[in-house]
C-alpha positions as CSV (number, residue, x, y, z in Angstrom):
1,X,0.0,-0.1,0.0
2,X,1.4,3.5,-0.6
3,X,1.0,6.6,1.3
4,X,-0.8,8.1,-1.9
5,X,0.5,10.8,-4.2
6,X,3.2,8.5,-5.5
7,X,5.9,9.0,-2.8
8,X,5.0,5.9,-0.5
9,X,5.3,6.5,3.2
10,X,7.1,9.2,4.6
11,X,7.1,11.6,1.6
12,X,9.5,12.0,-1.2
13,X,12.7,10.5,-0.9
14,X,16.2,12.3,-0.9
15,X,17.0,10.8,-4.2
16,X,13.7,12.3,-5.6
17,X,14.5,15.8,-4.2
18,X,18.1,15.5,-5.5
19,X,17.0,14.8,-8.9
20,X,14.6,17.7,-9.1
21,X,17.5,19.8,-7.8
22,X,19.6,18.5,-10.5
23,X,17.3,19.1,-13.2
24,X,16.6,22.7,-11.8
25,X,20.3,23.4,-12.1
26,X,20.5,22.1,-15.5
27,X,17.5,24.3,-16.6
28,X,19.1,27.3,-14.9
29,X,22.3,26.6,-16.9
30,X,20.7,26.3,-20.2
31,X,18.8,29.5,-19.6
32,X,22.0,31.3,-18.7
33,X,23.7,30.2,-21.8
34,X,20.9,31.3,-23.9
35,X,20.8,34.7,-22.1
36,X,24.7,35.1,-22.6
37,X,24.3,34.1,-26.3
38,X,21.5,36.8,-26.8
39,X,23.8,39.4,-24.9
40,X,26.8,38.6,-27.4
41,X,24.5,38.9,-30.4
42,X,23.1,42.2,-29.3
43,X,26.4,43.7,-28.7
44,X,27.7,42.5,-32.0
45,X,24.7,44.0,-33.6
46,X,25.2,47.3,-31.8
47,X,28.8,47.5,-32.8
48,X,27.8,47.0,-36.5
49,X,25.3,49.7,-36.3
50,X,27.7,52.0,-34.7
51,X,30.2,51.4,-37.5
52,X,27.4,51.9,-40.3
53,X,26.6,55.3,-38.5
54,X,30.3,56.3,-38.4
55,X,30.4,55.4,-42.1
56,X,27.6,57.2,-43.2
57,X,28.8,60.2,-41.2
58,X,32.0,60.0,-42.9
59,X,30.2,60.0,-46.4
60,X,28.1,62.8,-45.6
61,X,31.1,65.0,-44.5
62,X,32.8,63.8,-47.9
63,X,29.7,65.0,-50.0
64,X,29.6,68.4,-48.0
65,X,33.2,69.0,-48.8
66,X,32.8,68.3,-52.4
67,X,29.9,70.4,-52.8
68,X,31.8,73.3,-50.9
69,X,34.8,72.8,-53.5
70,X,32.3,73.0,-56.4
71,X,30.8,76.1,-54.9
72,X,34.4,77.6,-54.8
73,X,34.5,77.6,-50.8
74,X,37.4,76.4,-48.7
75,X,36.4,73.1,-47.1
76,X,36.7,72.9,-43.3
77,X,38.5,69.6,-42.6
78,X,37.3,68.0,-39.3
79,X,39.1,64.6,-38.3
80,X,36.9,62.3,-36.1
81,X,37.9,59.0,-34.5
82,X,35.8,56.1,-35.2
83,X,33.5,55.2,-32.3
84,X,35.2,53.0,-29.4
85,X,34.6,49.3,-29.6
86,X,32.3,48.1,-26.8
87,X,34.0,46.1,-24.0
88,X,32.8,42.5,-23.6
C-alpha cells in the first residue's frame, strides 16, 4: 500500500528531491547560456550599427566637402576618430 501521491510512506525520498534539484540546475544553466548568447549577439549588432553610422557620417562629410569645393568655398577639414569598441 502506498501513502498516496506517488511517494510511498514518509513523503518524497532524498533521491527524488536531489533529482529535481539537478534538473533545476541544468535548466538554469541552459537559460543562462541562452541569455549570454543573446547578449553577445546584441553587442555585435550594436557594434555593427555604430560602424554603419560612423561610415554614413564620413560619407556625408565627404559629400559636403565636395559641394563646398564645387561652389568655390574652402572646406573645413574635421577629423573624427571612429567610435570606440564595446568592451565585452
